[in-house]
C-alpha positions in Angstrom: 139.9 99.2 89.2 138.7 101.3 92.1 140.8 104.4 91.3 138.6 107.0 89.5 141.6 108.8 88.0 142.9 105.6 86.5 139.5 104.7 85.2 139.3 108.1 83.5 142.7 107.7 81.9 141.7 104.2 80.7 138.5 105.5 79.2 140.5 108.2 77.3 143.0 105.6 76.0 140.1 103.3 74.9 138.8 106.2 72.6 142.0 105.8 70.5 142.4 103.0 68.0 146.1 102.9 69.0 145.5 101.6 72.5 143.9 98.6 74.1 143.3 98.4 77.9 143.6 95.0 79.5 142.3 94.5 83.1 143.8 92.0 85.5 141.4 89.2 86.5 140.7 89.3 90.2 139.9 85.9 91.7 136.5 85.6 93.4 135.3 83.4 96.2 132.3 81.2 96.3 129.3 83.2 95.2 126.5 82.0 97.5 126.6 78.3 96.4 126.9 76.0 99.3 130.2 74.1 99.6 128.2 70.9 99.6 126.7 71.6 96.2 127.6 69.4 93.2 130.2 71.5 91.5 132.1 70.9 88.3 135.5 72.2 87.4 136.2 74.1 84.2 139.2 75.7 82.6 139.2 78.8 80.5 142.1 78.9 78.0 143.5 81.9 76.1 146.3 81.1 73.6 148.1 83.7 71.6 150.1 82.6 68.6 152.3 84.0 65.9 149.5 83.4 63.3 146.7 81.1 62.3 148.7 78.3 60.5 149.0 75.4 63.0 151.9 73.8 61.0 154.1 76.9 60.9 152.9 79.4 63.6 153.8 79.0 67.3 152.2 79.6 70.7 153.6 82.7 72.3 151.4 83.0 75.4 149.2 80.5 77.4 146.8 81.9 80.0 144.4 79.7 82.0 141.9 80.3 84.7 140.3 77.4 86.6 136.7 77.9 87.8 134.0 75.9 89.6 130.4 76.0 88.3 127.2 74.5 89.5 125.0 72.3 87.4 122.7 75.2 86.7 125.6 77.0 85.1 126.5 79.5 87.8 130.2 80.4 88.2 130.9 79.7 91.9 134.7 80.1 92.2 137.5 81.5 90.1 141.1 80.5 90.9 144.3 82.5 90.6 145.2 82.8 86.8 148.1 81.1 85.1 150.0 83.0 82.5 153.3 82.1 80.7 155.0 83.4 77.6 157.1 81.6 75.0 159.8 82.8 72.7 159.1 81.5 69.2 161.8 80.3 66.8 161.2 83.3 64.5 160.2 86.9 65.0 156.7 87.8 65.9 154.9 89.4 62.9 154.1 93.1 63.4 150.4 92.5 62.9 150.4 89.9 65.8 152.3 92.4 68.0 149.6 95.0 67.1 146.8 92.6 67.9 148.2 91.0 71.1 150.6 93.6 72.5 153.3 90.8 72.6 156.6 91.7 71.0 159.9 89.8 70.5 161.3 91.7 73.5 158.3 90.7 75.7 158.7 87.0 75.1 162.6 86.9 74.9 164.0 84.1 76.9 160.6 82.8 78.1 159.3 79.2 77.8 156.1 77.6 78.8 156.8 74.9 81.4 154.8 71.7 80.6 155.0 70.6 84.3 153.5 73.8 85.5 150.7 73.6 82.9 150.0 70.1 84.0 150.1 71.0 87.7 147.7 73.9 87.2 145.3 72.1 84.8 145.1 68.8 86.7 143.1 70.5 89.4 140.4 71.0 86.7 140.6 67.3 85.9 142.2 67.9 82.5 145.2 65.6 82.6 146.2 65.9 79.0 146.1 69.7 78.6 149.9 70.1 78.5 150.1 67.4 75.8 147.5 69.1 73.7 148.8 72.6 74.1 152.5 72.0 74.0 152.9 69.3 71.4 153.1 69.5 67.6 155.2 71.7 65.3 154.0 75.0 66.6 153.8 74.2 70.3 156.6 71.9 71.3 159.4 73.2 73.5 162.4 74.2 71.6 160.6 74.1 68.2 
């Protein structure tokens, strides 16, 4: 954030245990690595669920960011983020809402689109991401 007033407000909110401040990821361009360099593609995943039991709990948010990195480990490029919500088959427990900020109202009517997950992730050479993320008892569409 570049606005000093907003930064001051955010700092005050962070002092309270009742608030968490999330900052939007801002995509960056190549950071001094030549375009001809041997770059690898990576994918950062952030998954929020209704709990920790993979057989009974469900994914309620999937966020991903593709990035390019050099062989020496430098992050060279960061893409636009991907973020989708999913309405679970049962209410989100209060402790999960407290932890993630996601409530039943927030996810109401949302579904994670496997085709969009595949389209986003295939650019990072991870063809099976949608199958891994969205299959099984807690992740399948309509489960």
